[in-house]
C-alpha positions as CSV (number, residue, x, y, z in Angstrom):
1,M,-27.3,22.6,10.9
2,A,-26.5,19.1,12.2
3,S,-24.4,19.1,15.1
4,K,-20.9,17.1,15.0
5,E,-21.1,14.1,17.3
6,T,-18.0,12.6,18.8
7,N,-17.5,9.2,18.3
8,I,-15.4,8.2,21.2
9,K,-14.8,4.2,21.1
10,S,-14.7,2.7,24.6
11,A,-13.5,-0.6,25.6
12,R,-14.4,-2.4,29.1
13,F,-12.0,-3.4,31.8
14,D,-13.0,-5.7,34.6
15,T,-11.0,-6.7,37.7
16,R,-11.6,-8.3,40.9
17,L,-10.4,-6.7,44.2
18,T,-10.3,-7.6,47.8
19,K,-12.6,-5.7,50.1
20,D,-9.7,-4.0,51.7
21,Q,-8.2,-2.9,48.3
22,K,-11.7,-1.6,47.0
23,E,-11.9,0.5,50.5
24,Y,-8.4,1.7,50.2
25,F,-8.8,3.0,46.7
26,E,-12.2,4.5,47.3
27,K,-10.8,6.6,50.3
28,A,-8.0,7.6,47.9
29,A,-10.7,8.3,45.1
30,R,-12.5,10.7,47.8
31,L,-9.3,12.4,49.3
32,G,-8.1,13.1,45.8
33,G,-11.4,14.9,44.5
34,F,-12.3,12.1,42.1
35,R,-15.9,11.7,40.9
36,N,-15.7,8.0,41.4
37,L,-13.4,4.8,41.9
38,T,-13.0,4.3,38.1
39,D,-11.8,7.7,37.3
40,F,-9.2,7.1,39.9
41,V,-8.1,3.7,39.3
42,V,-7.9,4.6,35.2
43,L,-6.0,8.0,36.0
44,A,-3.7,6.1,38.2
45,A,-3.2,3.1,36.0
46,Q,-2.7,5.7,33.0
47,E,0.1,7.8,35.1
48,K,1.9,4.6,35.7
49,A,1.6,3.3,32.2
50,R,2.9,6.6,30.9
51,E,5.9,6.4,33.5
52,I,7.0,2.6,32.3
53,I,6.7,3.4,28.7
54,S,8.8,6.7,29.2
55,D,11.5,4.8,31.3
56,R,11.6,1.8,28.7
57,E,12.0,4.2,25.7
58,R,14.5,6.3,27.5
59,I,16.3,2.8,28.1
60,I,16.0,1.8,24.5
61,S,17.1,4.9,23.3
62,S,20.2,5.1,25.2
63,Q,21.3,1.5,24.2
64,R,20.8,2.5,20.5
65,D,22.8,5.6,21.0
66,S,25.7,3.8,22.8
67,E,25.4,1.3,19.9
68,L,26.0,4.1,17.5
69,F,28.7,5.7,19.4
70,F,30.5,2.6,19.5
71,D,30.3,1.6,16.1
72,A,31.5,5.1,15.2
73,V,34.5,4.9,17.6
74,M,35.4,1.3,16.4
75,N,34.9,1.5,12.7
76,P,35.4,5.2,12.0
77,K,34.7,6.7,8.3
78,S,37.3,8.2,6.4
79,P,37.2,12.0,6.5
80,N,35.4,13.5,3.5
81,K,37.0,16.5,1.6
82,E,35.0,19.3,3.7
83,L,36.5,17.8,6.8
84,R,40.1,17.3,5.6
85,E,40.0,21.1,4.5
86,A,38.6,22.2,7.8
87,A,41.3,20.3,9.7
88,K,43.7,22.1,7.3
89,D,42.3,25.8,8.0
90,F,42.2,24.7,11.9
91,K,45.8,24.0,11.8
92,A,46.7,27.0,10.0
93,L,45.2,29.1,12.6
94,F,47.5,27.6,15.1
95,T,50.8,27.2,13.5
96,K,51.5,30.8,12.5
């Protein structure tokens, strides 16, 4: 039986650091229990990216919700038959 191979594509990311930055990041990686500097930097960048994307998506969603709410308040639709009947039933409960 042939074993399944996982084909994970990877991409390379190169950067230049000052000597002080590299030493500082290496110290953090060691203290944090990371296998190496690459693992530390990738995880730190991934966490920061997740935070930025989450915050931005929340802002966009909030803006969209505000626009929908404002539009509903400023341009209300006429009540449909079910809503008119519900209002009539509600009024009947309190006008006895």
